[in-house]
N, C-alpha and C positions, 0 to 999 in steps of 0.2 A: 725252614727259615733260610732264605737265600741272601747272599751278601749284596748290599746295596751297590748300585752301579758305580758310584763315585769312590767306593772303597776297594774296588777290584784292582789294586795295584800292590806290588810286593816290595821287597827290600830295595830294589833299584829305585823306587819312588823316593824312599828315604834318602838315598845317596844323592838323587837329583835335587831334592829340597835343600840338603846341606850345601850342595854346590851353588845353587841359586842364592842361598842366604849369604854364603861367603862372598860371592861376586857382588851382590848388592851392597853389602857392608863395606867391602874394599873400595868400590866406586864412590860411595858417599864419603868415606874416610879420606880418599885422595883429594876430592874436591874441597873438603874442609881444610885439610892440611895445606894445600896449595894456596887457598885464600888466606889462611893465617900466616903462612910464610911470607906471602906478598905484602901483607900489611905490617907484620911485626919485624921484618928485616930492617926496614927503614921507615918508621911511622912518620917522621918529619917530611920525607919526600911525598908520602901519600897526602898529608895535610896540606903541603904546599901545592900539590896538584889540584886538590879540591878547592883551595883558595883561588888559584889562577883560573879555574873553570867554574864560574858561578852557575853556568847552566846545568852542571851536574850537582844535584842536591844531595846532601848527606842522607836524605830520606831513602836514597837508593841502597844505602847500607842496610836499612831496616827491611827493604824489599829482599835483599840477599838473605837476611836472617829468616825471613818468612819462607823463601824458597828452600833453604836448608832445613827448616822445621818441617816443611811439607815433604821433603825427601825422607826425613826420618820417620814421619808419620806413615808414608807409603811403605817404607821398609818394615815398620812395625806391623802394619796391617797385613802385609803379605806373609810375614813370619807367623802371625797369629792364625791366619787361615790355613797355612800349610800345617802348622802344629795341631790345629783342630782336626784336620783330616787324619793325621797320624794317630791322635788319641782316639778318634772315632773307630779307626781300624783296630787299634789295640783293644778297645772295649768290645768290639764285635768278636774279635778272636777269643777274648777271655770268656765271653758268653757261650760261644760255640764249644770251647774246651769244657766248660762247666756242664753244658748240656750233654756232651759225649761221655763225661765221667758219670753223670747222673744216669744216663741210659745204660751204661755198663753195670752200674751198681744195682739197678732195678732188674736187670736180666739174669742175675745170679740165682 
């Protein structure tokens, strides 16, 4: 039984996955925090600006929410696929270990 091609990566792959997850999460968190700080520091100023600029519809806020939701969805999907690869590798390694133990037990 040979290891599937997509599972032929070692512990460095796990570290890479963790690094990518941390980077993605921090990027999304920074964008969300900056947006929240911009709105929450002086909400009256934001509402005055929206009132003065009728061409900017409040619906754009909803679009921003959709973009943030999409960002979190992509983040979740990437983490899910990375974790699926890791669990597939762990499952494959467990099967190989069990096969090796069984082979040693039968050869006695």
